[in-house]
N, C-alpha and C positions, 0 to 999 in steps of 0.2 A: 504494499499500499504506500502510495506517495505521501510523504510527510506533510505536504501542503494541504491534504484533505483531512488531516487529523486535528483534533482540538489542540489549541496551544497549551503548553504547560507553563504556568507562572508560579515561581517560587515566592512565597510570602514569609517575611520575617516574623518570628514569634518572640514573645517576651517570657521571661521566667519569673513567675509570681508565687508567693507563698499562699497556700489556700486557707490559712487561719487555723489549721489543725496540725501544724508541724510538717505538712507535706508541701511539695512544690508541683507546679503545673506549667507546661508550655502553653501559652495562650495567644490566640489571634482573635480579634473582634470579628464577629459575623459580617459586619459591614464591609470589611476588607475582602473577605472570601467572596461575598456577593458582588462586589465591585469587579473582581477579576472575571467572575462567571458572566455577569451581565454586559460588561464593556466589551469583552472579546471572546466570550464563549469558552473561557479557559477552564482547564482542570487545575485547581489550585494545589500546590505542593507546599506544605508547611515546613519551614526551615527552623528546627528547634535551636534554642539559645544554649549551645553546649560549648562554646568557644573556650572558656577558661581551662577546661580539661585538656584541650589539645592545641591551644593557640600558637605555640612555638614549634609544634611538631610538623615536620614536612609532610607527613601522611594526612594531616588535616587540610593543608593547603591543596594537596593533590585531590582529596575528596571533594573540596569546594569546586575545583576545576572540572572534575568529572560531573558533578551536579550541574554546573553551568553549561557544559556541553549538551545536556539534554533539555535545558530550559529555553523557552522562547522569550522570557522576560522575568524580571524580578521586581516585586512590590515591597517597598520598605514602609511599614505601617507607622501610624501614630501610637503614642503610649503616654500614660501619666508620668513615666520616668524620663529623665534627661540623660544625655551623653555625659559620662564623668569628665569634669573639666581638666583632669590631669592629662587627657589626650590632646589638649591644645594649650597646655602650659599654664593653666589656672587652677584655683582651689575651689572646692565645692562650698556652697553656703549651707549652713545647718538647716536640716529639715527638707532638703531637696531629695527627691526620689531618684535612685539610680538603678540600673540593671547591668552590672558588670558582665554577666553571661551574655547578654545581648550585644554589648559593646564588643566583646571578644569574638563574637561570631560575625556580626554585620560589618564591622570596619574592614576586616580582610576580604569579606564577601564583596563589598562595594569596589575595592581596588581591583579585584579579579573580574568582576562583572564588567567594569569599564575597560580593562585590558583586553577582554575577550570580545568586546563589542556587543554584549547582550543588552537589550533595552532595559532601562532602569527607571522606575517611577517611585518617587519618594514623597511621603505625606508627613507633615508635622515633625515628630521626632525623627522620622526617616530622613527628612530634609536636613535636620541638625547633623545627622551622621555623615 
């Protein structure tokens, strides 16, 4: 089957959030999933925020590149959290929400998405990244 006749695959960045009971969840707002489906008929592929476990490992970067080879686009979502300021030489203000797992996943993902020429759409926090 010709790839042009298939639904596009769009990677969507997830956040890592505590569920209030001591557990953690990778989350993506339904509005972002529906945006990919409705805008381009995509099959959304959620990208979990697992970066800190692998961020300096060459295998992580190779896995990102393999993922990007199969995607038709990447959507970086909004979030209540902000990019940690140390990534751009600043300090965080007390009470600011951060998601270091997302930072460690999306920041290298963005660089590789651009390097590979994969379309990238960023919303809110995604634009900060």
